[in-house]
C-alpha positions in Angstrom: 14.6 53.5 16.0 15.8 50.3 18.3 12.5 47.9 19.1 11.1 49.3 22.5 10.5 52.7 19.9 8.4 50.8 17.5 6.6 49.5 20.0 6.2 52.5 21.7 4.6 53.9 18.1 2.5 51.2 17.6 0.4 51.3 20.8 0.4 55.6 20.7 -0.3 55.4 17.0 -2.8 53.1 16.8 -4.0 52.1 20.7 -8.1 51.3 20.0 -7.5 48.5 17.1 -7.7 45.3 17.1 -3.4 43.8 17.2 -4.2 40.6 18.1 -7.0 38.1 17.3 -6.5 34.2 18.3 -10.4 32.2 17.5 -13.0 34.5 19.0 -11.0 36.3 21.9 -8.6 39.8 20.7 -6.6 42.7 21.6 -6.6 45.6 21.1 -3.1 47.9 20.3 -3.7 49.8 23.7 -4.2 46.0 25.6 -1.4 44.5 24.1 0.9 47.4 25.5 -0.3 47.7 29.1 0.0 43.4 29.2 2.7 43.6 27.9 4.2 46.6 30.6 2.5 44.8 33.6 4.4 41.3 32.4 7.7 43.4 31.7 7.5 44.9 35.6 7.0 41.5 36.9 9.8 40.0 35.2 12.1 42.8 35.6 11.1 42.5 39.4 12.9 38.9 39.3 15.8 38.7 36.8 18.4 40.8 36.1 18.4 43.0 33.5 20.4 41.1 30.8 19.2 37.6 31.9 18.2 34.9 29.5 14.3 33.8 29.4 13.3 30.6 27.9 10.1 30.7 26.2 7.9 27.2 25.4 4.6 28.0 24.1 2.9 27.3 21.4 0.8 30.1 19.4 -1.9 32.1 21.4 -3.1 35.3 22.2 -0.6 36.3 24.6 2.3 35.6 22.3 3.2 39.3 21.0 2.3 40.7 24.9 5.1 38.4 26.1 7.3 39.3 23.3 7.0 43.0 24.2 7.2 42.4 27.9 10.4 40.6 27.4 11.8 43.1 25.7 10.3 46.6 27.7 12.2 44.3 30.9 15.6 43.9 29.1 15.4 40.1 29.2 16.6 38.5 26.3 13.7 36.3 25.2 14.9 32.8 24.1 12.1 31.1 22.4 12.4 27.1 21.8 10.4 25.7 19.1 8.0 23.0 21.2 8.3 20.5 18.5 12.0 19.5 19.9 12.5 17.2 21.9 13.3 17.1 26.1 17.0 16.2 25.7 17.5 19.5 23.1 15.1 21.7 25.4 17.4 20.7 28.5 20.7 21.0 26.2 19.6 25.3 25.7 19.0 25.8 28.7 21.9 24.7 29.6 23.9 26.2 27.8 22.1 29.6 28.4 22.1 28.7 32.1 18.6 30.4 32.0 17.2 30.2 35.1 13.0 31.1 34.2 10.8 29.1 31.6 7.4 31.0 30.9 5.1 28.3 29.5 2.3 28.2 27.9 -0.6 26.0 29.6 -0.9 23.1 26.7 3.3 22.7 27.9 3.1 22.1 31.3 4.3 18.6 31.4 7.1 19.1 29.3 8.2 22.4 31.7 8.1 20.3 34.4 9.8 17.9 33.5 12.9 20.2 32.5 13.2 21.9 35.9 13.1 18.3 37.4 16.3 17.4 34.9 18.0 21.4 35.2 18.9 22.4 39.0 17.4 25.5 39.8 15.3 26.0 36.8 12.0 27.5 37.6 9.0 27.9 35.6 6.4 30.1 35.4 2.6 29.7 32.9 2.3 32.2 30.7 -1.8 33.1 31.8 -0.4 33.1 35.5 2.4 35.9 34.6 -0.4 37.8 32.2 -3.1 37.2 35.1 -3.8 41.1 36.8 -0.4 42.1 34.1 -2.0 45.0 33.2 -3.1 46.5 36.4 0.6 46.8 37.0 1.8 50.3 37.7 5.4 51.1 37.2 8.5 52.9 35.0 10.5 50.6 33.2 14.0 51.5 32.4 14.4 52.7 28.1 16.6 49.7 27.1 19.4 50.9 25.0 20.5 50.1 21.8 23.5 47.4 22.3 21.0 45.5 24.8 20.5 42.0 23.9 16.9 41.4 23.3 16.7 37.6 21.1 19.0 34.7 21.4 17.5 32.1 19.2 18.9 28.7 18.8 20.5 27.6 15.7 23.0 24.6 14.3 23.6 27.5 11.9 25.0 26.4 9.2 28.2 25.6 10.9 26.5 22.3 12.5 26.8 23.5 15.5 24.6 24.6 18.4 24.9 28.2 18.9 22.6 31.2 19.8 22.3 33.7 17.5 21.6 37.5 19.6 20.5 40.4 18.2 19.9 43.5 19.9 17.4 46.3 20.4 18.9 47.9 17.2 19.4 44.8 15.0 15.8 43.6 15.9 14.4 47.0 14.7 16.7 47.1 12.1 14.8 43.4 10.5 11.5 45.6 11.4 12.6 48.0 8.8 14.2 45.7 6.1 10.8 44.2 6.1 9.1 46.7 5.6 11.5 48.3 2.9 11.1 44.8 0.6 8.9 42.1 1.3 5.4 44.3 2.6 4.0 47.1 3.4 1.1 46.8 5.0 -1.8 49.6 5.8 -4.0 50.1 9.0 -6.9 47.9 8.8 -4.8 45.3 7.6 -3.9 41.6 8.9 -1.1 38.6 8.8 -2.9 35.5 9.4 -0.1 32.9 11.0 -0.2 29.5 11.2 3.6 28.4 11.6 5.0 29.2 15.0 5.9 32.2 15.7 9.4 31.6 17.2 10.0 30.8 13.4 9.7 33.6 10.6 6.7 34.3 10.9 6.6 35.8 14.1 9.4 38.6 12.6 6.4 39.9 10.8 4.4 40.9 14.1 6.9 44.0 14.5 6.7 45.6 11.4 2.4 44.8 11.6 2.2 46.6 15.1 3.8 49.6 13.9 1.5 50.0 10.6 -1.0 49.2 12.5 -1.8 45.6 10.9 -3.3 42.7 12.9 -2.3 39.2 13.7 -4.6 37.0 12.8 -3.0 33.4 14.5 -3.7 30.0 15.0 -2.8 27.4 16.7 -1.0 25.9 14.0 -1.3 24.4 10.4 -3.9 22.5 9.0 -4.5 23.0 5.5 -8.6 23.2 5.7 -8.5 25.6 8.6 -6.1 27.4 7.1 -8.2 28.0 4.5 -11.5 28.5 6.2 -9.8 31.4 8.3 -8.3 33.0 4.8 -12.5 33.3 3.8 -13.5 34.3 6.9 -10.3 36.4 8.3 -9.8 38.4 5.4 -6.0 38.7 5.5 -4.2 40.4 3.1 -0.6 39.0 4.1 0.4 35.0 4.6 3.2 33.6 4.8 4.0 30.0 3.6 6.7 27.8 3.5 6.6 25.1 0.0 5.3 22.5 2.0 2.3 24.6 3.5 1.6 26.1 0.2 1.9 22.2 -1.7 -0.5 21.2 1.2 -3.1 24.1 0.4 -3.3 23.7 -3.5 -3.7 19.7 -3.3 -6.7 20.0 -0.4 -10.2 19.6 -2.0 -11.5 22.9 -0.3 -9.0 25.4 -2.4 -10.3 27.8 -4.0 -8.6 31.0 -5.8 -11.9 32.9 -4.9 -11.2 33.0 -1.1 -7.6 34.5 -1.6 -9.6 38.3 -2.8 -8.1 40.0 -0.1 -4.8 38.4 0.1 -2.8 40.9 -1.1 0.8 39.5 -0.5 1.9 36.0 0.1 5.5 35.9 1.1 7.4 32.7 0.7 11.0 31.2 2.3 12.5 29.6 5.3 13.3 26.6 2.5 13.5 26.9 -1.2 10.8 27.1 -3.5 10.3 23.8 -5.9 10.0 25.7 -9.7 6.8 22.8 -10.5 5.3 24.2 -6.8 5.8 28.0 -8.0 5.1 27.8 -11.3 1.4 26.1 -10.5 0.9 28.5 -7.6 1.2 31.7 -10.0 -1.3 29.6 -12.2 -3.7 29.0 -9.5 -3.5 32.8 -7.3 -1.5 35.0 -9.7 1.7 37.6 -9.0 1.2 37.9 -5.4 4.2 35.8 -4.5 6.9 37.2 -3.0 10.2 34.8 -2.2 12.7 35.9 0.8 15.9 34.7 1.4 17.7 34.8 5.2 19.2 32.7 8.0 18.7 33.2 11.7 22.1 35.1 12.1 20.7 38.0 9.3 16.9 37.6 9.3 13.9 38.6 7.3 16.0 39.0 3.6 19.4 38.8 2.7 17.9 39.5 -1.2 14.0 39.4 -1.9 12.0 37.9 -4.8 9.7 40.6 -5.8 6.3 40.1 -7.5 6.4 41.5 -10.7 10.5 39.5 -11.1 8.0 36.3 -10.4 6.6 37.2 -14.4 9.5 36.3 -15.4 10.1 32.6 -15.9 14.3 32.9 -15.8 13.5 34.5 -12.3 12.4 31.5 -11.0 14.9 29.9 -9.8 16.7 33.0 -8.2 16.1 34.6 -4.7 16.0 37.6 -6.1 17.7 41.5 -5.8 19.8 42.9 -2.7 17.7 43.9 0.2 17.6 47.6 0.8 20.4 48.7 3.6 22.0 45.4 2.4 25.4 44.6 0.9 25.3 41.5 -0.7 28.4 39.8 -2.3 29.4 36.9 -3.5 33.5 35.7 -3.5 34.2 35.0 -6.6 35.0 36.9 -10.0 31.9 38.3 -11.5 29.3 35.6 -12.8 31.2 32.7 -10.9 30.2 30.8 -7.5 31.2 31.6 -4.5 30.3 32.5 -0.7 27.8 35.0 -0.2 28.5 37.8 2.2 26.1 40.2 3.7 26.4 43.6 5.2 24.0 44.6 6.8 22.2 46.5 9.9 20.0 43.9 10.5 22.5 41.5 10.8 23.1 39.2 14.2 25.0 41.1 17.0 27.5 37.9 17.6 26.7 34.3 19.1 26.1 34.6 22.7 29.4 33.0 25.1 31.3 32.0 21.2 33.6 35.0 21.1 36.0 32.8 18.2 32.7 31.8 15.9 31.3 35.1 15.6 34.8 35.9 14.8 35.1 33.4 11.8 31.7 33.8 11.3 31.8 38.3 10.9 34.7 39.3 9.2 36.8 42.4 10.9 34.8 44.8 8.8 31.2 43.7 9.1 30.9 41.0 6.5 28.4 37.9 8.0 29.8 34.9 6.3 26.2 32.4 5.1 28.5 29.7 4.2 26.1 29.4 1.1 27.4 29.5 -1.9 25.7 31.5 -5.4 26.2 33.5 -7.7 25.3 36.8 -9.2 23.8 37.5 -12.8 24.7 40.6 -14.8 20.9 41.9 -13.6 21.8 41.9 -9.9 19.9 38.8 -9.0 20.9 36.2 -6.6 20.7 32.9 -7.2 21.7 30.4 -4.6 23.6 26.8 -6.1 24.4 24.9 -3.4 25.6 24.8 1.1 29.2 25.5 2.2 27.3 23.5 4.6 26.0 20.7 4.8 22.4 21.5 6.3 19.1 19.7 5.7 16.4 22.1 4.9 12.6 20.0 5.2 9.1 21.8 5.6 11.0 25.0 6.3 13.1 24.2 9.1 17.2 23.0 9.3 18.4 19.9 10.1 22.1 19.4 10.7 23.5 15.2 9.7 25.9 15.7 12.5 22.7 15.4 15.2 21.2 12.8 13.3 24.0 10.8 13.2 24.8 11.3 16.4 21.4 9.7 17.5 21.4 7.1 14.9 25.3 5.9 16.5 24.1 6.0 19.9 22.3 2.8 19.0 24.4 -0.9 19.3 23.4 -1.7 16.0 24.9 0.8 14.8 29.0 1.4 13.0 28.6 4.2 11.1 26.1 6.2 9.8 26.1 9.4 7.4 23.1 11.9 6.8 22.3 13.7 3.4 19.4 15.9 2.4 17.5 14.6 -1.0 15.2 16.1 -3.3 11.5 15.7 -2.2 8.3 16.9 -3.8 6.7 17.6 -0.6 9.2 19.1 1.5 11.5 20.2 -0.4 14.3 18.3 1.1 13.9 15.0 2.9 16.7 13.2 5.4 18.5 10.0 4.2 20.1 8.1 6.9 23.1 5.8 5.3 23.9 3.2 7.9 26.7 0.5 8.1 25.8 -2.1 10.4 28.3 -3.5 13.5 29.1 -7.1 12.7 27.0 -9.5 13.5 24.4 -7.1 14.9 20.5 -7.0 13.3 18.6 -3.9 12.7 15.6 -2.7 10.8 14.8 1.0 9.8 11.9 0.6 11.3 13.8 0.5 15.3 16.4 2.7 14.3 13.4 5.6 13.7 12.0 5.0 16.7 15.7 4.8 18.6 16.3 8.7 17.3 12.1 9.9 17.8 12.9 9.9 21.4 16.4 11.9 21.4 15.3 14.4 18.3 12.8 16.5 17.1 10.1 14.7 14.7 11.1 16.3 11.6 14.7 15.8 11.8 13.4 11.4 12.0 15.3 10.2 8.7 12.6 9.2 5.9 14.6 6.8 5.1 17.1 4.5 6.1 19.5 2.8 3.6 22.1 0.0 5.1 25.3 0.2 2.9 28.6 -2.1 3.5 30.9 1.2 4.5 31.0 5.0 4.0 33.0 6.0 1.2 36.2 7.9 2.4 38.5 10.2 1.0 42.0 9.7 0.9 42.9 11.0 4.3 40.1 8.9 5.9 37.3 11.6 5.9 33.9 10.5 4.8 32.6 11.5 1.7 29.0 13.5 2.2 28.9 14.5 -1.2 29.6 11.3 -3.1 26.0 9.9 -1.3 24.1 12.5 -1.6 25.1 14.0 -5.5 23.6 11.1 -7.9 19.9 12.5 -6.0 20.4 15.7 -7.3 21.0 14.7 -11.1 19.0 16.8 -13.1 18.1 19.6 -10.4 18.6 23.1 -11.6 20.2 23.4 -8.4 21.7 21.5 -5.3 19.6 22.5 -2.5 15.8 21.9 -2.3 
C-alpha cells in the first residue's frame, strides 16, 4: 500500500479517536483528514503536481495535517530544519527552485527574509492555510506509486548537499518497516514526540496513524518538561537520541516509576555509548529498541530488539537485518567492509543528481551506505567506522567540509580540518584544527562566532585547536584520520 492508501485507511478505521495532542488542543483522526484534504485542495490549486513545497515549521498541532495535505495534493514536501542558518535554508530552496514556503507563525521573520533573498519565492503561514480548510469540498486525484512525496536534504555520506527523494511507494514501505521491526502499536496507544518531526521521530507518525495510535507532540525537548509529559500523558512509545536519554537520567526529577506506561523506547540517529545504555537498562529495564538507518533508507536497516539488550555481547551492535531488507557487508564473512542494503523503503534517488544516484545505488538495487561494518555468525551487524567523514553529534549529521569552508572564510584562517571526537554527552563533538595565516591573530571564540552566522548551532566547533600545518599524504591530501584517530584509541568502535 502506498502512503495515500495508509492515510485514507487510518482515517476510516479510527475516525473518532484522538490523533494529535499538542498542549490542551487535540484533533481527531477525522479532523486531521478533513484538514489535510482541505489544505491539499488549496495547495493543488496553487501548484502543479510534483512541485516542491518548502516547510519551515516547528512542532505543532498542524504538523501532521500539513504532511498529509502535501501527500494528498501530489506535492513534494521539503522539510527544512528550523535550526539551520538563513544561508543554509536559502541554498536548499534555491537548489530545488521552490516557489512556495509554508511556515509556522513563530518563523515568519525567517520566511520573510528568505522571500526577500529569493526572487519568485512566496510564503504562506500555516495557520492561514489551515483556516477554514476543513470546509473545503472537492476531489484530488489518487497519486501513483512512483509519485515523489518527500525530499529530505542531507549532505549524506559524501558530504555533498543533496535532496533524498522518497515516493508514495517507498514511504509506504517505511511505515511497514517500522511496524515490522520497531514497534507494534494498538488503538489508544500514544507516542510522545519531542524531537523535531522533520527528523526520525516524524517517521513514526504514519505507523501510529495506521494503527489508531495518537501523536503527543511537544514543541521541543526540555528534560523537565519531557518527564512531566511522560507522567501526565502516559505514552506507550518514546524516541530518544542518546543525548536526550542522558539528560533525562541526569535530571533530578527522573523517576523510573513515572515510565510505567512506556512499553518501548526507540533510539538511534547516533550510536549509543555503551555505558549510557547499560545505565538506562539498569534504571528502566529492557524496553529499548535500537534502529540503524539513514536518510536514504529510513528507519531501520537493522534493529536490536528488546531481548537482545539483555545480552551484554550485543550492546555494541546495531542488531539484525530488518524484515523486508537484505543487508550485506562487502567483505568476506566476519571481516569489515562497506554495508549495503536492498529494500523497498530505500530512496528513489537524489533529486536532479542522476550521476550521484548511480554512484550510490547499484544497477541491481543495492544502496551503498558508506558505513563500514561486520556481521557475526549470528547475523548481528556492528558498525566500526564510516567510509565518509560525517560526524553525528546529538543525533544530527555534520559534514566536516561545510564547517571547514565556514572557518576558511575568516581572514585569519589559512587552513582548517574538522573531525569528530568522542563526547560523553553528544556522542561525537566537532573539533576544528586551524592553521592561522602568517601574522594573523585569531581567538577560538572569534572563529566560532564567525561560523555562527553561516551554520546551524549544532555544527559549530566545540573546540578549536591551532596547529602549524595540516598533516598531508604523499600526494598532498590532508590526513584527517591522523588527527582524528588518537582521540578514539580504546573505544570499541570509531564512530560515536
